[in-house]
N, C-alpha and C positions, 0 to 999 in steps of 0.2 A: 504493500500500500504506500503510495507516494506521500511524502511528508508535506503537510499543509503549511505553507509559509506566508500565505496572504494574511495581512493584518486588517482588522475591521476599520480602524481609523484611517487607513490609507485611502479609503473610499471617499473621505470627506476632506475638503480643503482646509488648510491650517487657518487659524484665526489669530490675528495679531493683537497685541495689547491695545493698540489704538482703536481697533474695531470694537473690542469689548467696551472701551471707555466711551466711544461715540454712542453705543447702544445705551449705556447707563445714563449718559448726559441727556439723551433723547427721552428716556423714561422719567427723568427728573422734572421734565416739563418746565424748564427755566430756572429751577433751583440751582444754587451754586454747588458744584461738585465738591470743592474743598471744604466748604462750610457744612455741607449736609452729610458727607460720608467719611471724611478724613478725621480720625480721632487723635487728638493731642493728649498723650498719656501724662500722668503725674511723674513719670520717669524721665520726661524731657525729650521724647521723640514722637514722631507721627506714625500712626498705624493706618495703612491703606485698606480700602475695601476689596482690592483685587491683588492677588499674588500669583505669580506664574513661575515656571521652571527657570526662566532667565534671572529671576530675583536671587536664586541661591546658587547659580552656576559658578560663581567665583568664591563661594564660602568654603572655608577649610573644615568646617564642622561636620561635613558629610563624608570626609575622607577616612574616618576610622570606624571600627566595629565596636560593639559593646565589649568592655574589658580591655580595650586598647587605649594607650595614651593619646590625647589628654583626657580621656574618660568622659567626654561630653555625652556619650551614649550609655554611660554606666560603668561602674567599677568591676562588674562581674558579668558572667555570661548567663545569668538568670534574673528573674525579677521577684524572687521569693522574699518579700520584706517581712519583718517581724511585727507582730501585733502586740503593742505594749499597753499595759494598764498600770496606772499609778495607784499604789496602795495607800489610801488616805488614813487608815486606822493607825494610831500612834502607839497603842499598847502592844507590846511585842507578841504575846501569845495570840491576840486577836488578829494582828497583822499577818502572822504566819498562817492562821486558819483561812483568812481571806485569800491569801496568795495561793494556797493549795487548792482552794475551791475554784478560783478563776483559771488555774492551770488545767483543770479538768474540763474547762469550757472553751478551750481553744487558744488561750493566750500563751505566747511563748517568749514574752519579755516582760519583766517586772520592774517597776520603779518604786523605791522605798525612800522615805525621808527619815533619817535616823538621828536621834539626839544623843543616844548612848552607844558609842562605837566600841565598847568593850568586846573582847573575844567571846565571852559568855553570851552577851546579848546578840551578837552576830550569829552565833551557833543556834540560838533559840529562834531567831528570826528566819533563818534559812533551813531549819530542820525539815527534812523530808523532801527537799527540792533537789532535783537532779541538776547539778551545776554544769554537766556536759551538754544538756539539752535546752536549758533555759538561760536567756540573757538576764543578768542581774545588774541593776543600775541603782546607785545611791546618790542622794543629795544630802549634804550635811553642812554644818557651819564650817567655813574655811579654816577656822582655828583647830578643828578636830579632824581635818583631812588626813594628816600623817598617821594619827592613831588609828583611824578607820582603815587606811590602806595597809598598814602593818598587820593589823589583826585579821583583816579580810584575806590577805595573801596567806597568812599562816593557816587559816581555816581551809582555804582552797587547796593548799598543799597537803593538808591532813586528809582531805577527801580524794586525793590523787587526781585532781582535775586541773593541775597547773597547765597542761598542754591543750586542754579542750575548753577551758573557761573563756567566756566572752561576756563583757559587761563594762561598766564604767563607774568611776567616782567623779562626780561633777565638781571638781575643784574650781570654783568661780570666785576668786578674791575681788573681782570687780563689782560684784553684786551690791555690797554696801555703798560703793560710790555711785553706781548707776541708780539705785533705788532711793538712797538717802543722802547723797551728796557728800559722803565722807571722802577724805583724801586717801591717796594710794601710796603705800610704801613699796616701791618697786623692788628694792633690794631684798626685803623680807619675802616678797612673793617669789622671787627667783630662788631664794634659799629653800623655801618650802617646796617649790616645784621640783627642785633637784632631789630633795629627800623623798618625795613621792615616787619619782622615777627609779631611784635606787631601791626603794622598798619593794617595788613591783617588778624588779628585774627578772624574776623567775616565772612571771605570769604575763606572757606577751599579749594576751587578748584583753588586758585590762586597760581601758582608756582612762586618762586622768585629767587632762587639761581641757577644761570646758570652754567652748565658744558659744555662749548662750544668747545668740542674736534673737531668739524668740522673745526675750525681754523687750527688745526694740520694736519688734513687730506688734506685740501686745500693747505697746505704748503709742501705736499709731504711725510708726515709721513707714515710709513708702518702700516699695520692693527694692528699688535700686539702693536705697539707704541701708536697708538691712543687709543686703549682699555686700556692698562696699565696705561697711563697717565690720562685718563678719570676717571678711578677708584681711582687713587690717588687724583685727583682734588676733586672728590666727597667726599672722605674720609676726606680730610682736612676741608671741610665744616662741616662734622659731628664732628670731633675732636675739632676744634676751638670753635664751638658754644655750644657744650655740656660742654666743659671746662668753657665756659662763663656763664653757668647756665641754658641753655635751655635743654629740654628733647630731646632724639633722635627722638621721634615721631614728635615733633615740627619742627625739622630740616629736617629729611628725607622726610617728606611729602611735603616740599617746594622745593626740588631739582628737576631740570629738565635737562636731558641730551640732548644736541643738537649735534648729531653725523653725521659725513660725511659717504658717501657710494661710493666706487669706483667701477670700472668695473670688479673686480675679483669676479665673480658671486657667486660661492659656498662659497668662503672664507668670503665674506661680510655677506652672509646669516648666516654662522656659528658664525661670530663675534657678532651679536646681541643676538643670543641664549646664547653664552658664557657670554656676558655682563650682562644679567639679572641674570644668575646663580651666578656669582661672586659678583655682587652688593648685592644680597639678603643675601649671606653669610657674607659679610662685615657688613651690617646693623644688622644682627642677633647678632653679637658680642657685640653690644651696648645695647642689651637686651631691645628691644622696647616693649611697652605695647600692641601695635596694630600690628598684623601680617602683615597688609596691608602696613605698613611703609617700609617693605623690598621690595616692588614692585618698579621696576625701571620704570620711565616715560621717554620714548625716542621719540624724534623727529628726523627724518632722512632727510638729505639734500644731494642731488646728487652732485657729485664732480665738482669743478671748475678746479682742478689741471690738469685733462686730457682733458679739452675742448680745441678746436682749432679754429683759425681764418680761416685758409684755409680748404676747404671742410667741412664747418661748419655744414652741415646737418648730418654728421657722429656723431656729438654731440647728435643727437636724438637717435641713436642706443646705444650710451654709456649710456645716462641717462635712456633709457628704461630698459636695463638690471639692472642698479643700482636701479631704482624704484622697479623693480620686486624682487630683492634680499631683499630689505627692507620690501616689502609687505609680502613676504612669511615668513620672519623672525618674523612677528608679532609686528612691531613697532606701536606706537600710532598715529603718523601723519607723513606726508611726504611732503617736498617741492621738486618738480622736477625743477631743474634750467633750465631756457629757453636756447635754443641752441645758441642764439646770444649774450649771456652775456659777452663773452671775448672781444668783440669789440664795444659794444654800449649798451645803456640802452634798455632792452627788449621792444618790441613794442606789440601792441594788437595781432598781428598774432602769435608771438613766445610764448606769455603768454597763448594764447588759445591752442596752440599745447601742451604746457607743462601740462595744465590741462587735456587735452584729453588723454595724455599718461597714467595718473592714471585712468581715466574713462574707458579706454580700458581694463585695468587690472581688474576693478570692473565689469563693465556692460557686457563685452564680454568674458572675461576669467574667471570671477567669483572667483578671488583669495580671495575675502573678505568672501567667503562662507565656506572656509576650514581653520581650525585652525592647525597651525604647520604641514603642509603637508610633511615637510622634516623629521619629527620625525620618528625615527626607521631606517632611511636611513643609511646603513653601512658607506657610505662615509661622509655624513654630520655630523653624530654623532661623527665620529672619528675626523673630522676637528674641531668640536665644542670643544672637549676635548683638542686637540692639541693647538689650538689658546688660549684657557683658560690657559693652562700651561705656554705658553710663555709670555702672558700678565701678569700672576701672578708673574712670575720671575721679570719682569720689575717693577711691582707695589711694590714688596717687596724691590727692590733696591732703588726705588724712596723714599719710606718711610724711609729707613735706611739712606738716604742722606738728611733728613730733611723734606721731603714731597714736594708736587707739588708747593705750594706757595713759599717755600724757594728756591727751585731749579729754579723756574721761575724768582724770584727776582735776583738770581745770574747769570741768563742767561744760565743755564745748559740745561734746557728743549729746549730752542731755538737752542742751539748748537747741541744737538742730532738730532732734527728734520731737521735742516739745513744740517747736514751731510747726512741724508737720501735723502733730496732734491737734493743735489749734486750727490749722487750715482745714483739716478733715472734719472737725466739729462744725466749722463754719459751712462747709459743703453739705453736711448733713442738715444743718439748720435751714439751708436754702434749697434742699432737695437736689443738689447736684450729685450727692452720693445717697443712694436709696437704701434704707433699712426697712424692708417689707414688714408691716405690722407696727412700725414705730413712727416713722415720719411720712409714711405713705400707706394707705389702705389699712388703718388700724381697726382692730376689733373693739368697737366703740364701747361695748357693754362689759368688757373684761375688767376685772379688778385684780390687783396684785399685792396690795399692802399686806394681806394676811399670809402670803407665801414667802415674803422676803425675810430671810434669816441671816443675811450677811454674805459677803463674797467668800468663796471657799479658798481663795489664795491667801495662805497664812505663812508668815515668816517666823520661824522659831529660833533663829540664831542671834537675836538681839542686836542685829547689825546697825540699827538706827538709834541706839541709845547714847553712844558717846561720840563726840566730834562730828555729829551730823549737821548738814546744812540742807534741810528739806527743799529749800528754794532751788537747789542745784540738782535735785533728783528728778527722775523721769516722772512725768504726770500721766500715769497709766489709767486715765479715765476712759471708760468705754465710749464708743461713738454714740450710743443711745442714751447715755446717762442724763443729758440735759432734758430730753423729752420725757424720760422716766420720772424725773423730778417734778415736771409739770403735772403729769398724770397722778402721781402720788399726792401732790398738793390738792388736786381736785378731789381725790378720794377722801382726804382728811377734812375737807371743808364741810361746814354745817349744811350747805345747800349746793347741790350739783347744778351748775349753770345749764340753762336750756337755750338752744340755738334753733331758731325757726326759719325755715326756708320759704321766703315769700316769692313763689314762682309765678311769673306772669309774662304774657306776650309770646314772642317767638318760641315755638315748642322745642326745637332742637337746642337752641342756646340756653333756655331756662333749665332744661334737663341736664345739660353738660355742666352748667355752672352750679347747679344744686349738688351734683355729684362731687365736683371739685371742692365746694365749700364744706360738704359733709366730711370728706377726707381731711380737709384743712383743720376744722375745729375738732374733729374726732381725735386728732393727735394730742389734744389736751384732756381727753376723756369727758368732754361735755355731752349732755344728752342732745340728740339731734331729732328735730321734728320736721320731716319732709312732707311735701304736699303735691297734689296733682295739678294745682294751678288755680289762679283767681282771676276774676273778670276785672276787678279794680284794685288799686293799691289800698283803698280804704277797707275793702272787704278782707284783704290779707292782713292788714294791721289789726283789725278787730279780732280776727282769728288768732293771731299771735298773742295778743294781750289776754284773750280767753284762756290760752294755754300757759299763761304766766311766763312768757318767754323773756329771757334776759338779753338776748341778742336777736335782731331781725336782719336777715341777709336777703337783700333784693337780688333776685336771679332773673335776668332778662338779657336782651341783646344790646350792643353798644348804641345802636340808633335809637332805641326806646328809652335808654337811661336819661337822656337829656330832659325828657318831660316826666317820666315815671319817678326818678330818684328824688327830685325836689318835692314832688307831691307827697310821696311816701314819708320823707323826712319831716315835712311840716306837720303832717297828720299824726305821726308818731309822737312828736312834741316832747322828746326826751324821756318818754316812759320806758324805753329800753335802748340799748346800744343799737346804732344803725350802721349797717355795712353794705357796701356795693360789691358784688362779685364780678371782678374784672378790672381792666385798666382802660376805660373808654377814652376816646379822643376828647370828650367833654369833661375830663377829670378836673381841670383847673376851674372850669365853670361851676362844677359841683362843689368844689372846695370853697368857692366864693359864697355858696349858699350855706356853708357850715358843715358840709359832709366831709369828714376827714379819714374815715376807715374804708380801705379797699383791700380785697384779697385777690391775688393773682399769682401767676407762675414766677414772677420776679421778686416776690416777697421773701423776706427772711421769716420763714414760718415760725421759728423758735422765738425770735424777738417779738413778733406780732402776738403770739399766744401768751408770752410772758406779760405783755402789756394788758391783755384781756384778763389774765389771772389777777393782776394787781387791781383791776377795776371790779371784778365780779366776786372773788372769793372772800368769804367772811370768816 
């Protein structure tokens, strides 16, 4: 049988980029291509609506295979990431029981926070856990890291697991500075790090030097910031310790990156690919004897910054896409943050759901069966290079300013991230950044005051007690916190404000503006009274007052506002707040009539609702 060599696409003429663009421009019907379809990212580059093979033809990121330098496509020839669960129980026997229980439910990586690093306590905590099969990770006070390492290594050797153990001790001496603004003693950090590496010499699989850029991500850092600063943080470990006499292989093999992952799906996927590529090239400059030293070990933690108290189950959707980004990017392990973390200590249900989110991606979607599925994607490859370029600029600027340690000690890192935090809060306030259920499409009748038991993120190492300057610390306020404060204030008020939609005139416009205003005022938790429509503004005002409305929102068309708004405002006569839905051409004319409240897409939703809260809440 003759071999068939004919290709289907040979039957069709090729289509150029210009032909595609011309078609898009025609379909836009006069709208500007650049303004309508080109997205300017927070990372400082543009994203196009069309990518083609020629866009990646000159990129070097497509020249390697998974497991090959510079590891953009992954550090290994498989995608079997570890599912990690943080054990939140602090009492040793209970923590051990929880750990054994979740190991029987599919978890293969454990995270412990330990306050007593004695050998006896470690043995009790890890009793019954197979150290050859389960990754063990510890967080502890930096001052106790040497004792923990020494006793953990002794325990591992007693169990005969020195050659098979994999895990980490998160030595993060920058945490007090980042979180609380304390100064950094670099000499003491280097001395401790050398002790840690010496103590762990017989257990090669024990990572020691933490790069916890998830702290920056949770504080609102942009993607390029987290990556650029993480690279600088890791490079400072290399520089400081090689200058102190250690080899780059001794240092690089002990570094572990704990990175955040937000809901910007493709950008986060590209971030991890870019991170491996850049880190490999940084380590290469130190001339390692072992090529594996250039491999980046990455643990991904889904974001806390975008989690919400209201409509909290939407957190499941956010963390699912975040987990998927990290999984497809080929990270080594993932912690999926439980959905109820913003307002309480996660319970058995939320932790089970968090585990199952990863199991769905493995057992049902089989994402662990394909290595770097995004490789070769015109879009993702371009994003990878673009993010790498912006992160590299920040990395170079950080190094030129003394490096990550020095800039953290001076408060400059915190200042830069806090500026991003403030910008993102402003974007949320203006709905440029959407938090579904919080600043858009809220569940108006939901209450949350009775379920808020406090944030589950607790620091037990007392790192903020002495020498702290909280003004220089990261402001890790979640993006939703301002809107949540509004709604909680509404819940605690003696009377819940009522907002009445006075719908009149043009049917399409009044329905659209009533829906917009419902979402707008619903973000403060007000009671919304919608209507089918009225024949006159007087009829509408009378109905609003009969319902004891505190706010009357006129919903109609721009053309009709010129006559309807003054009539309604005069008839209402100050008996409730009066609002016009929209920004009509006659706005200045209406203001001259005494009408000052307008709600529209260019409003700062948060500031507007704060103003109404000040007027309405008793």
